[in-house]
N, C-alpha and C positions, 0 to 999 in steps of 0.2 A: 487512698489513705495507705499509710505505711505501718507495718508492724512495730510496736514499741520495743520489741526485743531484737529481732533479726533484721529489721529495717526493710524487708521485702514488701512489695506493693501487694495489698490485699483489697478486696471488695469494700466499698464504703459500708459503714455500719456493721462490720463483722464483729462477732463477739469473741472469736478465737482466731488466731493465725493458723491457716491451714498448711504452713510450712513447718513451723516450730511448735505449735500448740499453745502458745502463750495467750492468756486471757487478755483481751483488750479492754481499755477503759470504756465505760459506757459514754455514749455521745450525750452531750448536754441537750436536754429537750429544748425545743424552740421556745423563745420567750413568749409567755402567755400574754395576749393583748387584753384589753379591757373586755369584760364580759358583754356578750350581745345584749342589747337593750331594746325593749319594744318602745318605739316612739311613733308619733304621728308623722306621716310623710310630709316633707316640705316640697317634694317634687311631684308625686302622684296624688292629687287630691281633687275631689269635686266640692266637698264642703269643708270638712275639718281635717282630712287626711288620715282618718282612723283606719279605714280599710286599706289604704295605701301602705300604712305602717305595718298592718298585719301581713300584707303581701311581701313587703321587704324583709320582715322578721322571719317568716316561714320560707322565704326564697321561692315563692310561687307566683304564677301570673296574676296580675292585679285584676284583670277581667274575670277570671274564675272566682276570685274572692268576692268581687262585687255581685256576680251572678248567684253564687251560693247564698250571700247575705240577703239578696232580694227574694230569692225563693223561700228561704227560711222565714223571713219576716212575713211574707204573704200567707204561708201555710201555718204559721204558729201565732199569728197576731201582729197586727201593724203597730199598735200602741206600744207593746213591750219592746219591739224591735227598734222603734224610734227612741224610746227612753234608753235602751242599752247603747245605742249610738251616741246619744248626748252625754251619757255617763262616761263613755270611753273618751269622748272629746274633752271632757273636763278633767279626767284622771290621767290619761296618758300624755306625757310630755311631748312637746313638738321637737322634731329633729333639728340639729344645728344646721347653720347655713352651708357648712361644708358638705353635709349629706344631700343637699339640694343641687349639687353640681350637675350641670347638663351633660358632663362627660361620663356620667356613670353608665355601666354597661346595660344595655337594653334587654338582652336575652330574647328568648322566644316568646312572642306575644300572641294571644288569641285575638283574632280580628275577623270581621265579616269579610268574605271574599268579594272582590269586585269582578273577578273573571269567571268563577264557578258558582253561579247563582241561579235559582229558579224564582225566588221571591225576594228575600232580604239578604241572602248570602250567609245565613247562619250556618246551615249544614255544610256548605262549601268551606267556610272558614274553620269549622270543627274538623273537617276532613284534612285540611292543610295543616292544622295544628297538630293533630294526632298522627298524621302520616298515613291515613287510610283513604280509600275511595269514598267520595262524598255520597255516592249513590247508596252505599251501605248505611251511612248515617241517616240519609233520607228515608230509606226503607224501615230502619229500626224505629225512627221518630214516628213514622206513619203507623207502623204496627202498634207501638205503645200508645199512640193517640186514639186508636179505634177500639181499645179495651173498653168494655162498657163502663160508662161513667167518667172516662178519662179524656173524651174528645175535647171538651172545653178546656181541661187542664193542659192538654197538648198544645192547643192553639194559644192559650194564655202564656204558656211557657215559651213558646216560639216568639210571641210578640214581646215578652220581657227580654228575651235574649236579643232580639232585634234592637231593642231600646238601649240595652246595657253594653253590648259588645260593640266596640268602636269599628268603623269601616276601615279596611286597609287603604293606605294611600294609593291613589291612581297613578299609574305610570304616565308620564308626559309623552305625547307623540314626538317622534323624532322631527327636528326642524327640516322643512322642505327647502332644498337649495334650488334656486332658479339660476339657469345658465345666464351668464353675462351676455348682454346684447353685443353682437359682432357688427363692427362698423366696416363697410367696404370702401 
């Protein structure tokens, strides 16, 4: 940008010219778009898209939202959780068709690992998602599960995570090329 008085080039968004000291006009703020709205997802949905809508609104991983919802419902009461989901389904409007575009950015997703697994790939997937060694996650999960009275909870939480977290896509093996038969 150039100074409005001396016409020398100065840094973008400068308040004053550092050559002549003239106050520069304030840059116009970027036009405000429509306010962000909570809508049911048209792209990420299992039933009504309520949890997908919350994940899109909060810009967090959908699998984490589903996992937290399932755990909260189990530990606070199944019926109130189901009623809350149904109310959300009725009250929250559905996203428009443009929001369901398959070209939307995917971002980092929590998925069960197909390469680093001992049982279901839950700890391996958490390790890959968080960028830590999966052995640490397995150790912490095991230690928290052996706390008196939490063994069943640790096993139940693992099984729930196994059911809720999707498995990462498997890499296809490279095609094997056979040499062409040589004719003599």
